[in-house]
C-alpha positions, 0 to 999 in steps of 0.5 A, a space after each residue: 861343680 863337677 867340671 872346671 868349666 862350670 861357672 858360678 852365677 854372678 861370680 867374677 872370674 880372674 886368671 887365678 881366682 873367682 869372687 862374688 862379694 857384694 857390699 850394701 852401702 847406705 848414706 844419709 843426707 845431713 840432718 836427714 833433709 829430704 833433698 832428693 825429692 827433686 827428680 832432676 837432682 836425684 837423677 844427677 846423683 844417679 849419673 854421678 854415682 854411675 860415673 864414679 863407679 865406672 871410673 873406678 871399676 866398680 859394678 853397681 848391682 842396684 841403686 835406690 835414691 830415696 828422699 833423704 838417703 841412698 842405697 847402693 849394692 856394689 861389687 868390685 875386684 878383691 884387689 880393691 879394699 872396701 875402704 878405698 872404694 868408699 873413698 872413691 
């Protein structure tokens, strides 16, 4: 980067720092029961996760709801800790 104005693709810019951290979260249903085979329930889970992310200033990069587990690729400001985001 030769110029201060050059931007890093997909990076977050704040007043005093630049960040580009992504976290891949995976969690499974109890006993790996396939409860998300019902499309209405899977969509309700997607909507719920999107609302929680919006309320906590978390960006969902990718989300996949599988029959017995969920994958999330998220990013957030460095002022938040990973543990506080997972607890949200």
